[in-house]
C-alpha positions, 0 to 999 in steps of 0.5 A, spaced: 787 885 149 788 878 153 786 872 149 786 868 155 781 872 158 776 872 153 770 867 152 765 865 148 758 860 148 757 856 142 750 853 144 745 858 146 737 858 145 732 864 144 725 864 145 724 863 138 725 855 140 725 853 147 729 858 151 726 864 154 730 870 152 729 874 146 734 874 141 735 882 143 736 880 150 741 874 149 745 880 145 745 884 152 746 878 156 752 876 152 755 883 153 753 883 160 757 877 161 763 879 158 763 874 152 766 876 145 761 872 141 756 867 142 752 862 137 744 863 136 743 855 135 735 855 136 732 848 135 730 847 128 729 854 126 733 860 124 728 865 126 731 869 131 738 870 127 737 876 124 734 879 130 740 878 134 745 880 128 741 887 128 741 887 135 749 886 135 750 892 130 755 897 133 756 893 139 762 889 142 759 882 141 759 877 135 753 873 133 754 867 129 748 865 125 747 858 127 741 852 128 741 846 132 737 840 127 734 834 130 735 828 126 733 821 127 739 816 127 738 809 126 742 804 131 739 798 129 732 796 125 729 796 132 732 802 135 733 809 133 735 815 137 734 823 136 741 826 135 742 834 134 747 837 129 749 844 130 750 848 124 755 854 124 756 860 120 751 859 115 746 863 111 740 864 115 736 866 108 738 860 104 732 858 100 732 851 101 734 851 109 728 856 110 723 852 106 726 845 110 725 849 117 718 851 115 716 844 113 719 842 120 715 847 123 708 845 120 709 838 122 711 839 129 705 844 129 700 838 127 704 834 132 703 839 138 696 839 136 695 832 137 699 832 144 694 837 147 688 833 145 691 827 148 693 831 155 686 834 155 683 828 154 686 825 160 684 831 164 690 836 164 688 843 163 691 844 157 689 846 150 692 848 143 689 855 143 691 857 150 698 854 149 700 858 143 697 864 146 702 863 152 708 862 148 707 867 142 711 867 136 715 861 138 716 853 135 713 849 141 717 844 144 716 839 150 719 844 154 713 849 153 708 844 155 712 843 161 712 850 163 705 851 161 702 845 166 707 848 171 704 854 171 697 851 171 699 848 177 698 841 174 705 838 175 710 839 181 716 841 176 718 841 169 723 835 171 717 831 173 713 833 166 719 830 162 719 824 166 712 822 167 708 826 162 712 828 156 716 822 156 717 819 149 715 812 151 709 815 155 701 815 153 701 822 151 707 823 147 706 823 139 712 822 135 714 826 129 718 826 123 725 827 123 731 829 118 736 824 117 743 825 120 745 825 112 740 830 110 741 835 116 748 835 115 747 836 107 742 842 109 747 845 113 753 845 108 748 847 102 747 854 107 755 854 107 755 852 114 759 848 118 756 841 121 758 839 128 755 834 133 752 836 139 753 833 146 755 826 144 754 823 151 747 825 152 745 820 147 747 814 152 750 810 146 756 805 147 763 807 145 762 802 139 755 806 137 758 812 138 764 810 133 759 808 128 755 814 128 762 819 127 764 814 122 757 815 118 756 823 119 764 824 118 762 821 111 757 826 110 761 832 112 761 832 119 767 837 121 766 838 129 764 835 135 762 839 142 767 837 147 766 842 152 759 842 155 755 844 161 752 837 163 759 833 162 762 830 168 768 827 171 772 825 164 767 826 159 770 832 156 777 828 156 773 822 152 770 827 147 776 830 146 779 823 144 774 822 140 775 828 136 782 826 135 781 819 133 776 822 128 780 828 126 774 833 128 775 840 131 772 841 138 767 846 140 763 848 146 757 851 149 753 852 155 746 850 152 743 856 155 735 856 155 734 862 160 729 860 165 728 853 162 735 851 165 736 856 171 742 853 173 746 855 167 748 862 165 750 864 158 757 863 157 758 860 164 755 852 165 756 847 170 762 846 173 764 853 172 765 851 164 768 857 160 769 856 153 775 860 150 775 864 144 780 860 140 775 855 139 772 860 134 778 859 129 775 852 128 769 855 125 772 859 120 
């Protein structure tokens, strides 16, 4: 088989977080798109991993158990930033991982209830019961709020919702508690996984701030950085590859596929015809 023509996707979301495809549908989509492997990296949950692994049994596709942890990084006493740590090849049944993610889901649930109250009081046609009935069995995120409001005809677009209705500095937003980068990386390591910094340029940090982040997180056990990414522009990939070289990190790549929540992306094929070569799998061993 010609390895040069084999591709993977190491950043994929299912309906267990804020994607729209089921774990089983992702397996079929990956096969249909001629991938040899993909990582299921749902936000703060591993609920879909077992389902994807089962669906892939006996089929020509490898599912890599993963997660994308939301962490809060302190840049300065007055400035904090949400960053995401990807965990790969972890034991999705490890008790501490499962327990921690369960507590995160409960805390996020309380936050979502309050956001529904805030929006409803302002006249938006949304309540927690209707929202959860529409998106059964998922961990609700702002993407679900946006889709629900769009379906109700209350907003013109999902992009509008994030900028005007659900913005973190907006009147309806409710903040939540986060893991620290150190606790997130340690959680991944305890589950036997490999920690990778997701999409570093989305955080809009200065070069100095990025260097400090990488110095700190590598000290906690960060092993890699996501260099190949759908939202890269111009020299972005080259810049992140240089960061990887400077900090002795391996690189990964993925589309950040969310199904119809990000309709411009396909599993295995991102913007700018992004394709992630199979040889990057070696970094996850």
